[in-house]
Structures are given as structure tokens and as C-alpha cells.
C-alpha positions as CSV (number, residue, x, y, z in Angstrom):
1,M,84.9,-43.0,44.3
2,D,85.3,-46.4,42.7
3,N,86.3,-46.9,39.0
4,K,82.8,-47.8,37.8
5,L,81.1,-44.8,39.3
6,N,83.9,-42.5,38.0
7,N,83.4,-43.9,34.5
8,M,79.6,-43.5,34.8
9,I,80.0,-39.9,35.7
10,K,82.5,-39.3,33.0
11,E,80.3,-40.9,30.4
12,F,77.2,-38.9,31.6
13,M,79.1,-35.6,31.5
14,E,80.4,-36.3,28.0
15,K,76.9,-36.9,26.8
16,N,75.6,-33.7,28.4
17,N,78.7,-31.6,27.5
18,P,78.4,-28.8,30.1
19,K,80.0,-25.5,29.1
20,T,80.2,-23.8,32.5
21,I,80.8,-24.8,36.2
22,E,77.1,-24.1,36.9
23,E,76.1,-26.4,34.0
24,A,78.5,-29.0,35.3
25,N,77.0,-28.8,38.8
26,Q,73.5,-29.1,37.4
27,A,74.6,-32.1,35.3
28,L,76.1,-33.8,38.3
29,Q,72.9,-33.3,40.4
30,E,70.9,-34.8,37.5
31,F,73.3,-37.7,37.4
32,L,73.0,-38.4,41.1
33,K,69.2,-38.2,40.8
34,Q,69.1,-40.8,37.9
35,Y,71.8,-42.9,39.5
36,N,69.9,-43.3,42.8
37,A,66.8,-44.1,40.8
38,G,68.6,-46.8,38.9
39,E,68.0,-45.0,35.6
40,I,71.6,-44.8,34.3
41,D,72.4,-47.1,31.4
42,Y,75.9,-48.3,31.6
43,E,77.9,-51.2,30.2
44,N,80.9,-52.5,32.2
45,T,84.4,-52.0,30.8
46,D,87.2,-54.5,31.2
47,L,88.6,-52.2,33.9
48,D,85.3,-52.3,35.8
49,D,85.3,-56.1,35.6
50,A,88.9,-56.1,36.9
51,Y,88.1,-54.0,39.9
52,E,85.1,-56.3,40.7
53,I,87.5,-59.3,40.7
54,L,89.9,-57.3,42.9
55,E,87.1,-56.6,45.3
56,K,86.6,-60.4,45.6
57,A,90.3,-60.7,46.2
58,E,90.0,-58.3,49.1
59,K,87.3,-60.5,50.6
60,A,89.1,-63.8,49.9
61,K,89.3,-66.4,52.7
62,N,93.0,-67.0,52.4
63,K,96.2,-65.4,51.0
64,K,96.6,-67.9,48.2
65,Q,93.1,-67.3,46.9
66,A,93.5,-63.5,47.2
67,I,96.7,-63.5,45.1
68,K,95.1,-65.7,42.5
69,L,92.2,-63.3,42.2
70,A,94.4,-60.3,42.1
71,K,96.4,-61.8,39.2
72,E,93.2,-62.6,37.4
73,A,92.1,-59.0,37.8
74,Y,95.4,-57.7,36.3
75,Q,95.2,-60.2,33.4
76,K,91.6,-59.0,32.8
77,C,92.8,-55.4,32.4
78,P,96.4,-54.2,32.9
79,E,95.1,-50.8,33.6
80,C,94.0,-52.1,37.0
81,F,97.3,-51.2,38.7
82,D,95.7,-51.5,42.1
83,A,95.8,-55.3,41.5
84,I,99.6,-55.1,41.4
85,L,99.7,-53.0,44.6
86,F,97.4,-55.6,46.3
87,Q,99.8,-58.4,45.4
88,V,102.8,-56.3,46.6
89,N,101.3,-55.9,50.0
90,L,100.9,-59.7,50.3
91,E,104.4,-60.6,49.3
92,D,106.7,-61.4,52.2
93,N,110.0,-61.8,50.2
94,S,111.6,-58.4,49.9
95,L,113.3,-59.1,46.6
96,K,110.2,-60.5,44.9
97,R,108.2,-57.6,46.3
98,A,110.6,-55.0,44.9
99,T,110.7,-56.7,41.5
100,L,106.9,-56.9,41.3
101,L,106.4,-53.3,42.4
102,N,109.2,-51.8,40.2
103,E,108.1,-53.7,37.1
104,G,104.5,-52.7,37.8
105,L,105.4,-49.0,38.2
106,E,107.6,-49.0,35.1
107,Y,104.8,-50.5,33.0
108,E,102.2,-48.2,34.5
109,K,104.3,-45.1,33.9
110,E,104.8,-46.1,30.2
111,R,101.1,-46.6,29.8
112,L,100.2,-43.3,31.4
113,E,102.8,-41.5,29.3
114,K,101.3,-43.1,26.1
115,E,97.9,-41.9,27.1
116,G,99.1,-38.4,27.7
117,F,98.7,-38.2,31.4
118,F,102.2,-37.0,31.9
119,A,101.4,-33.8,29.9
120,K,102.8,-30.6,31.5
121,E,99.4,-29.4,32.6
122,N,98.9,-32.6,34.7
123,I,102.2,-32.5,36.5
124,G,101.5,-31.5,40.1
125,H,97.9,-32.7,40.1
126,F,98.2,-36.5,39.8
127,Y,96.1,-37.4,42.8
128,G,93.3,-35.2,41.5
129,I,93.1,-37.2,38.3
130,F,91.4,-40.6,38.9
131,E,93.4,-42.5,36.3
132,T,96.8,-41.4,37.8
133,R,95.9,-41.8,41.5
134,P,97.0,-45.5,41.7
135,Y,100.4,-44.6,40.3
136,I,100.9,-42.1,43.2
137,R,99.8,-44.8,45.6
138,G,102.3,-47.1,44.0
139,L,105.2,-44.6,44.4
140,Y,104.2,-44.0,48.1
141,L,104.2,-47.8,48.6
142,K,107.6,-48.0,47.1
143,A,109.0,-45.3,49.4
144,T,107.7,-47.1,52.5
145,Y,109.2,-50.4,51.5
146,L,112.5,-48.7,50.6
147,I,112.6,-47.3,54.1
148,I,111.9,-50.7,55.6
149,D,114.8,-52.1,53.5
150,G,117.0,-49.3,54.9
151,K,117.4,-47.5,51.5
152,L,116.7,-44.0,52.7
153,K,118.3,-42.1,49.9
154,K,116.3,-44.1,47.3
155,A,113.2,-43.4,49.3
156,R,114.1,-39.7,49.4
157,S,114.1,-39.6,45.6
158,V,110.7,-41.4,45.4
159,C,109.2,-38.9,47.9
160,K,110.5,-36.0,45.9
161,E,109.0,-37.5,42.7
162,I,105.6,-37.8,44.5
163,L,105.6,-34.2,45.5
164,K,106.6,-33.1,42.0
165,L,103.7,-35.1,40.5
166,N,101.2,-34.2,43.3
167,N,101.8,-30.9,45.0
168,N,98.8,-31.3,47.4
169,D,100.5,-34.5,48.6
170,N,97.3,-36.5,49.5
171,T,99.4,-39.5,50.6
172,G,101.6,-37.7,53.1
173,A,105.0,-38.2,51.3
174,R,106.1,-34.9,52.8
175,Y,106.0,-36.4,56.3
176,L,108.2,-39.3,55.2
177,L,110.6,-36.9,53.5
178,M,110.8,-34.7,56.7
179,A,111.8,-37.8,58.7
180,I,114.3,-38.9,56.1
181,Y,115.9,-35.4,56.0
182,A,116.2,-35.5,59.8
183,T,117.7,-39.0,59.8
184,L,120.3,-37.8,57.2
185,E,120.8,-34.5,59.0
186,S,120.0,-32.4,56.0
187,E,119.2,-29.1,57.5
188,K,118.8,-27.0,54.3
189,D,116.5,-29.6,52.7
190,I,114.3,-30.0,55.8
191,L,113.9,-26.2,56.2
192,N,113.0,-25.8,52.5
193,L,110.4,-28.5,52.8
194,Y,108.9,-27.1,56.0
195,K,108.7,-23.7,54.3
196,K,106.6,-25.3,51.5
197,Y,104.4,-27.2,54.0
198,P,104.4,-25.1,57.2
199,E,102.1,-27.3,59.3
200,E,102.1,-27.5,63.1
201,N,101.7,-31.2,63.7
202,L,103.7,-34.0,65.1
203,E,104.8,-35.3,61.7
204,M,106.4,-32.0,60.7
205,L,107.7,-30.8,64.1
206,F,109.3,-34.0,65.4
207,P,111.8,-34.2,62.5
208,L,112.9,-30.6,63.2
209,F,113.3,-31.3,66.8
210,A,115.3,-34.5,66.1
211,L,117.5,-32.7,63.5
212,Y,118.5,-29.9,65.9
213,Y,119.2,-32.4,68.7
214,K,121.4,-34.4,66.3
215,L,123.2,-31.2,65.3
216,E,123.6,-30.3,69.0
217,K,121.8,-27.0,68.4
218,Y,119.9,-27.5,71.7
219,D,118.2,-24.1,71.9
220,Q,116.5,-24.8,68.5
221,A,115.7,-28.4,69.6
222,Q,114.0,-27.1,72.7
223,E,112.0,-24.6,70.6
224,Y,110.5,-27.4,68.5
225,L,110.0,-29.5,71.6
226,D,107.9,-26.7,73.0
227,K,105.8,-26.6,69.8
228,L,105.5,-30.4,69.9
229,N,104.1,-30.4,73.4
230,K,101.5,-27.8,72.4
231,V,100.2,-29.9,69.5
232,N,100.3,-33.2,71.5
233,S,100.8,-33.1,75.2
234,N,101.3,-36.9,75.2
235,F,104.6,-36.4,73.3
236,I,107.0,-37.0,76.2
237,K,105.6,-40.5,76.7
238,L,107.0,-41.5,73.3
239,F,110.4,-41.8,74.9
240,S,109.3,-43.0,78.3
241,Y,109.3,-46.6,79.4
242,E,105.6,-46.8,80.3
243,D,103.2,-48.6,78.0
244,L,101.3,-46.5,75.5
245,E,97.7,-47.4,75.4
246,D,95.5,-46.2,72.5
247,E,92.1,-44.6,73.0
248,K,89.3,-47.2,73.1
249,D,87.2,-45.2,70.6
250,T,89.9,-45.0,68.0
251,P,89.5,-47.7,65.3
252,P,92.6,-49.9,64.6
253,G,94.8,-48.4,62.0
254,Y,93.6,-44.8,62.6
255,Y,94.7,-42.0,64.7
256,S,93.6,-38.5,65.7
257,R,95.8,-35.4,66.0
258,G,96.9,-34.5,69.5
259,S,96.0,-37.9,70.9
260,M,97.9,-40.9,72.2
261,S,96.9,-42.8,69.0
262,E,99.0,-40.2,67.1
263,I,102.0,-41.0,69.3
264,I,101.6,-44.7,68.7
265,M,101.3,-44.1,64.9
266,Y,104.5,-42.0,64.9
267,R,106.5,-44.6,66.8
268,T,105.4,-47.3,64.4
269,E,105.6,-45.5,61.0
270,Y,108.8,-43.4,61.6
271,F,110.8,-46.0,63.4
272,F,113.8,-45.3,61.1
273,L,114.2,-41.9,62.6
274,I,113.4,-42.8,66.2
275,D,115.9,-45.6,66.2
276,T,118.7,-43.2,65.5
277,L,117.9,-41.3,68.7
278,T,119.1,-43.9,71.2
279,T,119.9,-41.4,74.1
280,I,117.4,-38.6,73.4
281,E,115.3,-39.5,76.5
282,D,118.0,-37.8,78.7
283,F,117.5,-34.5,76.8
284,I,113.7,-34.8,77.1
285,E,113.9,-35.7,80.8
286,E,116.0,-32.5,81.5
287,Y,113.5,-30.5,79.4
288,S,110.6,-31.9,81.4
289,K,112.2,-30.9,84.7
290,K,112.7,-27.3,83.4
291,S,109.1,-27.0,82.1
292,K,107.5,-28.0,85.4
């Protein structure tokens, strides 16, 4: 949902003032009916205008023009934090990128605190609140760039902050944190996190396998390797020397669970863990022989 549509719904709901969930659903259906018929009267806010400028930046013909438009969007309305994130993703210099993102996050946090979004009842639900969603995206972006810069302990702190603010973890910070714990060989931390998010997928299971391999607890490593092969039979190819070819029907930048595209995604996104496992293919080769 874009900013303008969210504001239109919010304004419509405030006018109708529904008292129950049933009334709220009825009001929403009425809104959609009027919206589709073009009958909703609404005047753009500065934030709406800023997002429209940012949309132009996303369609800009070149990087210079894109950055110029993104800066214009943020100047139009400093509440448009996505304009900062857009600029961060276009910055090649790691020091300038970190400064821009850190200053942007600091300003955004202060703004959200002044407006009451850091109230106790909101902690844990940030991604479910439209106004605080960009802040969570900003924290996740910070964590990924800290990892690229080799600053795993700082990235660990940011991921923990994301999970504190947003328990449902819509951005997948738990997956980054699992890989960080495995890299740092933090068994207690990784088990506590897995207990909180007991998912059977590559992003949760691989760090556990890697951890126990690192700790030379090979029985447990093999246990998680068994689970990995059940959720993605292509897993062994991650450490083989053959080329990994993605499915033709998977759009670039996307992946599907249990597919080769998931393996390629993991090798790309979690390089920092995989790069520490320089001889693990020998263990996997022995495992493959036993499982045949």
C-alpha cells in the first residue's frame, strides 16, 4: 500500500469513526467502492508529494538524476525516509553511505519518538504500523551493509533491535542473525533464536549445520544436514564445483523454497558465513557417500 492510499483510508475511517471490527470492515468496503468509482475527495499532503517525486527518481534515466530527485523528495518532506534509503542504495562509497544512513536513522528515530510511535504498545509491531515501516527497512539495510563491511557484531546488535521492534520480522532479520551467530560460533544464542522461530527452511537450518560443523559436533551437524536435504534436495550442489543454474521461470531477484534459486540466493546473501567454511565440502562429500 502506498503512502497516499494509506492516508486516504485513514482519513476516510476517521470521518466514519467505526466502533467495531464489523463496522470497520463495512467502512473499508465502502471506501473501496467509492475509491474505484473515483468519488473520494482527497488533497495531497507534502508527504504524498514527496513520494510522487521519489517515484520519478525510481524511473530516472541515470543515477545522477535519480539522486537529485530523491534529495528533492526528502527536502519536500523529511518524513519521506524512503528517500534516504533510496540514496543509500545508490552510494558506492562505504563511508559516505554509512554516514548518510546513520544520520538518517538517527533523525527518523527522533521524529518517530516525538510523534509517540515508540510508545510501549507499539514496540514489537513496527512493521504493522505504516509510519514506522520505513524505519525497520532502514535498520535492515544498515545490518546488511554492516555485514558487507565485515562488522558482524554491530550487525548482530541491529538485527536484535529489529526483532525487538518487530516480532513478526517481516524483513527476515532472524535469518541474518542465525547466520551471524553461526559465524561467531554462538551456540546458546542460535538455539534460543531457533526456539523462537522454529522454521524448517534453508535459512534457519544451514546456520545450525554450519555451527555444529565448526564446533566439531559432527553427529549434530549430520542431523541438520539430513533436515537440509529434506527441505531442499539441491543443497549439496551449494558446495560442488558445478555451475548453479536458476530456474527459467523464476524472476531475477526472487527465489522459491526448495528450488535451485533458493540455493543461489543463499550463496549470494550469506556469503559471510559460507566463506568461513573453506573445507566443508569434504564433510558433505563423505555424507553423500553414506546417504547413497
